[in-house]
N, C-alpha and C positions, 0 to 999 in steps of 0.2 A: 523906059522903065517907069514912066510917069503913070498916073492913074488913068489908063485908057479905058477903064471899065465904064459902063453906063452909069449915069448919075452925075452929081456935081464933081467938078475937078478937085483934086487933092487940096489945092490952095484955098478954095472955098470952104471945104470941110475943116481945114486947119484954122482958117479965120474964125469960123463958127465956134470951134472948140476954145480958141483963145479968148474971144470976146464974151461969150456967155456960158462957157463950160459945158457946151452942148454934148452930152454923152451919146446921143443918137448919131451925131456927125462922126464921133470917134468910132462908133460901132461900124459905120460904113467903111471907114479906113481899115478897121480891123478885119472885116470880112473881105475887103479887097486884097489884102496882103497876107492874111493868116496862112493860107495854104503854101505860098511861096516861102515864107519864113520858116514854117514848120518843116517843109521838105529839105531845106538845107540843113537846119539844125538836126533833124532826125538822122540824116546821112552822116553828120559829123560825130554825133554821140551814140548812134546805133542803139538807142533805147527809147521806144515810143512814149512811154510814160514820162520819162525824164525830159524828152524833147518838148512834150506838151507843157511841162512845168516851166522850162526855160522860155518857151514862146509866151506863156502867160506873164512871165516876169519881164520880158522884153516889152510887151505892150504896156504893162503897168509903168515901167520906166519911161516909155515914150509919152504916155498920158501926163505923167508928172513933169516931164522935161519939155513939153510943147512950148512953154514960154520962152525956152532958150533955143528953139529951132529957128535957125536964121534963113532958111530957104535957099541957101547957096547950092544945095544939092536937092535931089528929089526926095520926097518923103520916104520912099522905099529905101533909097541909099542910106539915109539917116537911120531908119529903123533897122536895116541890116547891120549896120555898124554897132548899134546897141546890142542886138542879138549876138553878133560875133564876139564882142567884148565879154558878154556873159558866158559864152562857150569857152573862150580862152581862159577866163577865171575858173570856170568849172573844171576844165581839163587840168589846169595847174593844181587845183585842190585835190582832184582825183589821183594825180601822180604822187601826191604827198601822203596819201593814205592807201592801205591795202583794199583790194576789191573783194567783197563778199557776195557770193551768189546764194540766194535763198531757195531757188528752185532746184529740186532734185532731178527733174526731167526737163532738160533743155530742148528736147526734140519737139515739145508741145508747140513751141513758137517757131519752129523751123520753117514751115511753109506758110506762115501768116502773110497774107497780102500777095502771094505769088499767083501768077496766071499759069495754069497747067494746061498744056496742049493735050486735047483728048486723044490725039494720034500717038502720043508718047506712051510707051509701055512704062511700067513701074520702075524699071531699072534706069531708063532715060530720064524720067522725071527726078529720081533720086540723085543721079549724076549731075543734072542741071542744078538742083538745089544745093548740092555739095560744092559745086564750082562757084555758084553765086555767093555762098558763105565764105569760101576761101578768098574770093576777090574782095568781098566786103571786109573780111579780117585783114587782108593785106593793105587796103586803103586806110583802115583804122590804125594800123601799125606805123604809117607814115608820120613824119613830124607834122605838127599842126598846120604850118604854112603849105606844105605839099599836099596834105589831105584836103585842105580847104580849096586850093586851086583845082584839084582834080574833080572835087564835087561840083564846083561852080561851072567848069568848062565841059567836062565829060558827062556828068550826070544831069545838071540843071540846063546845060546847053547855052550858057551866057556867052556873048561875044567877048573878045579880048578887051574891047573898049569898056563894056559894062563891068567886067571884072576889075579893070584899072580904076574905074570910078568907085566901085564898092570898097576896094582895098586901099585906095588912095596911093597907088603906085603907078609908075609909067607903064605903058603898053609893053615896052620892050622887057621890063622886068616880069610882067605877066607871062610873056612868051618864054623867056629863059627859065623861070621858076616852073612853068608847066613842063617844059622839056626835061628838066632834072627830075621832076616829080614822076613823070612817065617812065623815065629810065629806071628810077628806084623801084617803082611798082612792077615794071617788067622783070627786074632782077628778082623781086620777091615772089613773083608768079612763074618764074622759069620752070619749076618742076611740074606745075599743073597744066602748063600750056603746051606740053609735049603731046 
């Protein structure tokens, strides 16, 4: 999970940011990790605009916090933890207030970003979209720890070891939490998986 991308290694970019406040070095770090952080956050909050705001806030906090970055973990792990804490705080705030939807037509965003197989008829495409929405809703309904572990393992494809490092928990805890999360998700989806 280190900066395997072309260009200077993360440690060099971080050194440049710390020593001279080099914004170009930080932009390289941002471009290197933006999509990964956005992907996880977007799946956790299920609102593209809100996810972009949280990602921007995470990078701002990372920029301000670079002097405190100790380098005991990878930059991505440290950045992920910042983003994760923002999501947890956001979810806590959201649970404390009612949700208001301004859009009267929610179907407008229903197929945003979906790949549609041209061999599928309209009924099949609609059914796939509906199932995808139901699965996403079921994941969103999980408690935050379960939701996060499902997204990291089953959506992002991270290894148990990578998840353990990101969440700062033992690999065994990752496995058991993932097992319980999958059981709960399966129970929530029992009606649509028939």
